[in-house]
N, C-alpha and C positions, 0 to 999 in steps of 0.2 A: 956680666950679669949685673943688672941694676935692681937692687931691692929697695922698695920705698919704705921709709920709716913710718911705722904705725904709732901715732901719738894717742890713740884711744885706749882707755883701760877697758879690759873685758870684765864682765860680771853685771850684777843688777844694781840699780841705784837704790838708795834708801827709801825713796817714795814707792818704788815698785815692791820692795820687800814688805813695807807696812801695808800696802794695799792688799797683797796676797794674804797676809796674816789676818787682817780684818775680815776678808771674804771667807777664809777658812773658819774663823770664829763664828760668823753668822750661820754658815752651813752646819757647823757643829751644834749650835743651839737648836736649830730647826730639826736636825736629825735626832738629837737626844729627846726632844719633845715627842717625836713620833714613836720612839722605842719605849719610852717610859709608860705610855698609856696602853700597853699590850694587854693587860688584864681586862681593862674596860672594853677594849675591842673584842676580846674573846668572850666576855660576858654578854655583850650585845649579840654576838653570833649565836651563842647558846640559847639566849632568849628567843631570837627569831626562829631558830630551829624548833624550839618547844612550841611556839605559837603555830608554826606550820604543821607540826605533828598533830596538834589538837584539831586544826582545820581539816587535815587529811582524814583523821579518824571520823569526823562527822560525815565527810563525803563518802568514805568507804561504807559507813553504816547505811547510808541512803542507797548507794549503788548495789550493795550486796544483799540488802534486806536483813542483815544480821546485826545484832548489837555489837558495838565496839567500845572498849574501855581504855582510857588513858590513865596510867598509874604514875603519879609523881611522888618522889621522895625528896628528901633534902638535897640529894646530890644527883638525881637522874630522872628520866621518864622512860616509860615503856608503853607500847601499844599492844593490846591483847584482844582477841576475838573469841566469842563463845564457840566451842567445838560443836560441829554439826548444826549450828544455827538455832538450836533449840535449848541447849543446856545453859545454865547460868554459872558456868565454871570459869570462863575467860582464861583458859590455859593455852590456847593456840596463839603463838606470836604472829604478829602482822609482818609481812614481808615489806622491806623498804622498797618503795617504788623506783628509787634511783639505782638500786642494786638488789635484785630479787634474791640473791644468795645471803643477804644479811637481814636480821630482824630490825624492825623500826624501833630503835631505842638509842639512848645516848647516856653514857655514864661519864662523859668527859667534861664535867662542870669545872669552870675556872676556879682556881684556888681562892679561898676566902668568901666565896659566894654560896648562898643557900637558896633553894627553891622551896616554895610552899608545898607541903606534902598533902596529898588528897587523891581522889579518884573522880574521873569524869566519864560517865557512861552515856553513849548516844544510842537511841533506838533506831529502828528502820526508817523512821520519818526524819531523822537527823536532829531530833529534839533531845536535849539533855534531861536525863532523869534527875529530879531534885531541884533545889532552889538555885538561884544565881550565885555563883562563887567567884571570888577574886583570887588570883594567883600572882605571886611576885618572885622575882629573882633579885636578891639584895646582898650587899656586903656591909651594910650599916651606913655607908655614906651615899651610895647611889642605888636606886631601885628601878627596876623595869617591871611593869605590871600589865596583866591582861585579865579580862572578865569573860566568863562563859555564862550566858543568859540561860536560865532554866526553861523558860516558855518557848524559846525559839532555837536554842543551840548556837546562837550567834557568838562568835569569838571576837571580842572587841579589845584592841590594844589601847591601854589607858595612857 
């Protein structure tokens, strides 16, 4: 039996090790940047959800012929409809169109952010009752805003 002598050392060269460490460092910086901005990402999602809820309230008022109210607090929003379409009590919760078993509301505001408190009422023509109002979601350093025009009910992202 003739065994050939192997003169090659096994393992990685110094250049290969440094290359792998540099690549892992670059990937680590990119991944850390993605994870650190989670609150801003969640805030934008909450803002978009709020704007969509206000737009849905307007469309629901037009299609149902009943007034619909959006109630915003510093940490949530809710959609309410007047019971029986004649009263001015707004006690009936609006069903979420994505899941009819849930009310259309959101109490999961990202930490550190506050929403402008107020009410927006749309009549059967989809027009907002009252003057034009601005609403914003802010944490002091970043702000997302939208405006609801009084004369038309247009929901405009600023």
